C-alpha positions in Angstrom: 122.3 -92.2 -26.2 120.2 -94.6 -24.2 118.6 -91.7 -22.4 118.4 -88.6 -24.6 119.0 -85.6 -22.3 116.3 -83.4 -23.9 114.9 -80.9 -21.4 111.3 -81.7 -22.2 111.9 -85.4 -21.8 113.7 -84.9 -18.6 110.7 -82.9 -17.3 108.3 -85.7 -18.2 110.6 -88.4 -16.7 110.6 -86.4 -13.5 106.7 -86.1 -13.5 106.5 -89.9 -14.3 108.5 -90.7 -11.1 106.9 -88.0 -9.0 103.3 -89.1 -10.0 104.0 -92.7 -8.9 105.2 -91.4 -5.5 102.0 -89.3 -5.2 99.9 -92.5 -5.7 101.9 -94.6 -3.3 102.0 -92.0 -0.5 98.4 -90.9 -0.8 96.1 -91.5 2.1 92.9 -91.5 0.0 91.7 -93.5 -3.0 91.0 -90.2 -4.8 94.7 -89.2 -4.4 95.8 -92.5 -5.8 93.6 -92.0 -8.8 95.1 -88.5 -9.4 98.6 -89.9 -9.2 97.7 -92.6 -11.8 96.2 -89.9 -14.1 99.3 -87.7 -13.9 101.5 -90.8 -14.6 99.4 -91.6 -17.7 99.7 -88.0 -19.1 103.4 -87.9 -18.5 104.2 -91.2 -20.2 102.3 -90.4 -23.4 104.7 -87.6 -24.6 107.6 -89.9 -23.9 106.3 -92.7 -26.1 104.9 -90.5 -28.9 107.4 -90.0 -31.7 106.3 -88.1 -34.8 108.9 -89.9 -37.0 107.5 -93.3 -36.1 103.9 -94.2 -37.0 104.0 -97.3 -34.7 104.9 -95.3 -31.6 102.2 -92.7 -32.4 99.7 -95.6 -32.7 101.0 -97.1 -29.5 100.6 -93.8 -27.5 97.0 -93.6 -28.7 96.2 -97.2 -27.7 97.9 -96.7 -24.4 95.9 -93.6 -23.7 92.6 -95.3 -24.5 93.3 -98.4 -22.4 94.6 -96.5 -19.4 91.7 -94.0 -19.5 89.2 -96.8 -19.5 90.9 -98.4 -16.5 91.0 -95.0 -14.7 87.3 -94.4 -15.4 86.5 -97.8 -14.0 88.6 -97.2 -10.9 87.1 -93.7 -10.3 83.6 -95.2 -10.7 84.4 -97.9 -8.0 85.8 -95.2 -5.6 82.7 -93.0 -6.0 80.4 -96.0 -5.7 82.1 -97.0 -2.4 82.0 -93.5 -1.0 78.3 -92.9 -1.8 76.8 -96.3 -1.0 79.0 -97.9 1.5 80.3 -95.0 3.6 83.1 -97.2 4.9 85.3 -99.5 3.0 84.0 -102.9 4.0 85.2 -105.9 2.0 82.7 -106.4 -0.7 83.5 -109.2 -3.2 82.0 -107.6 -6.3 83.5 -104.2 -5.6 87.0 -105.6 -4.7 87.0 -107.6 -8.0 86.1 -104.4 -9.9 88.8 -102.3 -8.3 91.3 -105.2 -8.7 90.3 -105.5 -12.4 90.9 -101.8 -13.2 94.4 -102.0 -11.6 95.1 -105.2 -13.4 94.2 -103.5 -16.7 96.7 -100.7 -15.8 99.6 -103.1 -15.3 98.8 -105.2 -18.4 97.9 -108.4 -16.6 96.1 -111.4 -18.1 93.2 -111.7 -19.0 93.3 -107.9 -19.7 96.7 -108.2 -21.5 95.7 -107.8 -25.1 96.9 -104.2 -25.3 100.2 -104.9 -23.8 102.2 -106.8 -26.5 100.7 -104.5 -29.2 101.8 -101.3 -27.5 105.3 -102.7 -26.6 105.8 -103.6 -30.3 105.7 -99.9 -31.2 108.1 -98.6 -28.5 111.8 -98.1 -28.2 113.8 -100.3 -25.8 114.0 -97.5 -23.1 110.2 -97.0 -23.2 109.8 -100.8 -23.1 111.9 -100.9 -20.0 109.8 -98.2 -18.3 106.5 -99.9 -19.3 107.7 -103.3 -18.1 109.1 -102.0 -14.7 108.2 -98.6 -13.4 104.6 -98.5 -14.8 103.8 -101.7 -12.8 104.9 -100.3 -9.4 101.8 -98.0 -8.7 99.0 -100.5 -9.7 100.7 -103.3 -7.8 101.1 -101.3 -4.6 97.5 -100.1 -4.9 96.4 -103.7 -5.4 98.1 -104.7 -2.2 95.8 -102.3 -0.2 92.5 -104.0 -1.2 92.6 -107.3 -2.9 90.3 -110.3 -3.3 92.5 -113.4 -2.6 90.5 -116.0 -4.6 90.2 -113.6 -7.6 94.0 -113.0 -7.5 94.8 -116.8 -7.5 92.8 -117.2 -10.7 94.7 -114.1 -12.2 98.1 -115.6 -11.2 97.3 -118.9 -12.9 96.1 -117.0 -16.1 99.2 -114.8 -16.1 101.5 -117.8 -15.8 99.8 -119.8 -18.6 99.2 -116.9 -21.0 102.7 -115.5 -20.5 104.3 -118.9 -21.3 102.0 -120.1 -24.1 101.9 -116.6 -25.8 105.7 -116.4 -26.1 106.1 -119.7 -28.0 105.3 -118.5 -31.5 106.8 -115.0 -31.3 109.4 -113.8 -33.8 109.6 -110.2 -32.4 111.9 -109.8 -29.4 109.7 -107.0 -28.0 106.6 -109.2 -28.0 108.6 -112.0 -26.5 109.7 -109.6 -23.6 106.0 -108.6 -23.2 104.9 -112.1 -22.7 107.8 -112.7 -20.4 106.7 -109.7 -18.4 103.1 -111.1 -18.2 104.5 -114.4 -16.9 106.7 -112.6 -14.3 103.6 -110.7 -13.2 102.2 -113.9 -11.9 105.2 -114.3 -9.6 104.9 -110.7 -8.6 101.2 -111.0 -7.6 101.9 -114.2 -5.8 104.7 -112.6 -3.8 102.4 -109.7 -3.1 99.8 -112.1 -1.5 102.6 -113.1 1.0 104.2 -109.8 1.8 105.1 -106.4 0.3 108.8 -106.9 1.2 108.9 -110.1 -0.8 107.3 -108.3 -3.8 109.9 -105.5 -3.5 112.7 -108.2 -3.5 111.3 -109.9 -6.6 110.6 -106.7 -8.4 114.2 -105.3 -7.9 115.7 -108.5 -9.2 113.3 -108.5 -12.2 114.1 -104.9 -13.0 117.8 -105.6 -12.9 117.4 -108.5 -15.4 115.1 -106.6 -17.7 117.4 -103.6 -17.7 120.3 -105.8 -18.9 118.2 -107.3 -21.7 116.9 -103.9 -22.9 120.4 -102.4 -22.9 121.8 -105.4 -24.8 119.0 -105.2 -27.5 119.4 -101.4 -27.6 123.2 -101.5 -28.2 122.9 -104.2 -30.9 119.8 -102.5 -32.4 117.9 -105.8 -32.4 114.1 -106.1 -32.7 113.5 -109.6 -34.2 114.8 -113.1 -33.5 116.3 -113.6 -37.0 118.7 -110.6 -36.3 120.4 -112.7 -33.7 121.8 -115.1 -36.2 121.8 -113.1 -39.5 124.3 -110.6 -38.0 127.7 -112.0 -37.1 127.7 -110.7 -33.5 130.7 -111.2 -31.3 130.6 -114.2 -29.0 130.6 -112.1 -25.7 127.3 -110.6 -26.7 125.9 -114.1 -27.5 127.2 -115.4 -24.2 125.6 -112.4 -22.3 122.3 -113.0 -24.1 122.4 -116.7 -23.0 123.3 -115.9 -19.4 120.6 -113.2 -19.0 117.9 -115.2 -20.8 118.5 -118.1 -18.5 118.6 -115.8 -15.5 115.2 -114.3 -16.6 113.8 -117.8 -16.9 114.8 -118.6 -13.3 117.5 -121.4 -13.9 120.0 -122.0 -11.1 122.8 -120.9 -10.5 121.7 -117.6 -12.1 120.4 -114.7 -10.0 116.9 -114.9 -11.4 116.4 -118.2 -9.6 116.9 -116.7 -6.1 113.7 -114.6 -5.8 111.6 -117.5 -7.4 113.1 -119.9 -4.9 112.0 -117.8 -2.0 108.5 -117.3 -3.4 108.2 -121.1 -3.9 109.2 -121.7 -0.3 106.6 -119.3 1.0 103.9 -120.6 -1.3 104.5 -124.2 -0.2 104.5 -123.2 3.5 101.1 -121.4 2.9 99.7 -124.6 1.3 99.5 -123.2 -2.3 100.6 -126.4 -3.8 98.6 -126.2 -7.1 99.7 -122.6 -7.6 103.3 -123.5 -7.1 103.0 -126.4 -9.6 101.5 -124.2 -12.3 104.2 -121.5 -11.8 107.1 -124.0 -12.0 105.6 -125.8 -15.1 105.1 -122.5 -16.9 108.7 -121.4 -16.0 109.9 -124.5 -17.8 108.0 -123.4 -21.0 109.6 -119.9 -20.6 113.0 -121.5 -20.3 112.3 -123.6 -23.4 111.9 -120.6 -25.7 114.7 -118.6 -24.1 117.1 -121.6 -24.7 115.7 -121.9 -28.3 116.7 -118.3 -29.0 120.1 -118.6 -27.4 120.7 -121.9 -29.2 119.8 -120.5 -32.6 122.0 -117.4 -32.1 125.0 -119.6 -31.2 124.6 -122.3 -33.8 123.3 -120.6 -36.9 125.7 -118.7 -39.0 125.0 -117.0 -42.3 128.2 -117.2 -44.3 126.8 -114.8 -47.0 126.5 -112.0 -44.5 129.9 -112.5 -42.9 130.8 -108.9 -43.7 128.0 -107.6 -41.4 129.6 -106.8 -38.1 128.4 -104.8 -35.2 130.8 -102.4 -33.7 130.1 -101.7 -30.1 131.6 -99.2 -27.7 134.0 -101.0 -25.3 132.5 -99.2 -22.2 129.0 -100.5 -22.9 130.3 -104.0 -23.5 132.3 -104.0 -20.3 129.2 -102.9 -18.4 127.1 -105.7 -19.8 129.9 -108.2 -19.1 130.0 -107.0 -15.5 126.2 -107.4 -15.2 126.4 -110.9 -16.6 129.1 -111.7 -14.1 126.8 -110.5 -11.3 124.0 -112.7 -12.8 126.1 -115.9 -12.5 127.9 -115.4 -9.2 125.5 -113.4 -7.0 123.3 -116.4 -6.3 126.3 -118.3 -4.9 127.1 -115.3 -2.7 123.4 -114.8 -1.7 123.2 -118.3 -0.2 125.8 -117.4 2.4 123.7 -114.4 3.5 120.2 -116.0 3.6 120.8 -119.5 4.9 
């Protein structure tokens, strides 16, 4: 099962969600920090697997990185309370707080832990790390951010996410760099408004959930598995549709939130930032199309007997999601124009 209904795991999933809500709804920085700590301690038992050395290593790395970010955040909070009495905008201090939150969400240039940890996780844990674990740090970032510092971070995220994914053979690392690139869009939407960020994040979560479900069903972890195994064409078509949607190509649904963000950035005179984001999206689309092309065109005749048997219910669900990916942009234009 995609979500194993183990009572211990369900308990930790509940705490994972609840701790994020504690952070978001807290009226003090100390409460936010407590929520982040509970979140960290509930996620580690979920990713730790005694049968898999990679996941045990990933849980240890995750703990070390997140605890360093938490210590940094706590130091900044205490420093503010003691020295400043009130939270006036101080450039150095705002950069320090922003940095510790950026480490928590795996943003560039603090992204080095992110692909390594994702490599050791299952697809469900990957999905949680790429979506839910980003919510709290981003919302905390929106409370107190340094605009000029964030613009540099957005450019770094866009470039590193696009360039880093070019030479990857692992699908998990590829999704990690895709997540880093999407983070640049999320932070730029956050600079405009929280509602726009929520819109982008919901679309991104939808697209990532389809990809993770597809890879989980077909048990794929590396690019060569796409064309070594003789997968049925509906799966290949779903992969193509959802990869292009994730890259932000019209008429797929992934284009819609990016289109709105581009409009807002241009109206706020962020021309250079918009140019960088669009150019890096083209590089992302290049390696998504490369994967889709190779899975369609390459066929290993030797391994023709290797077939994947997939439950019809799961396949119907993915086909339905792919249908939404194609047609919902056309429908959305009627509502938003």
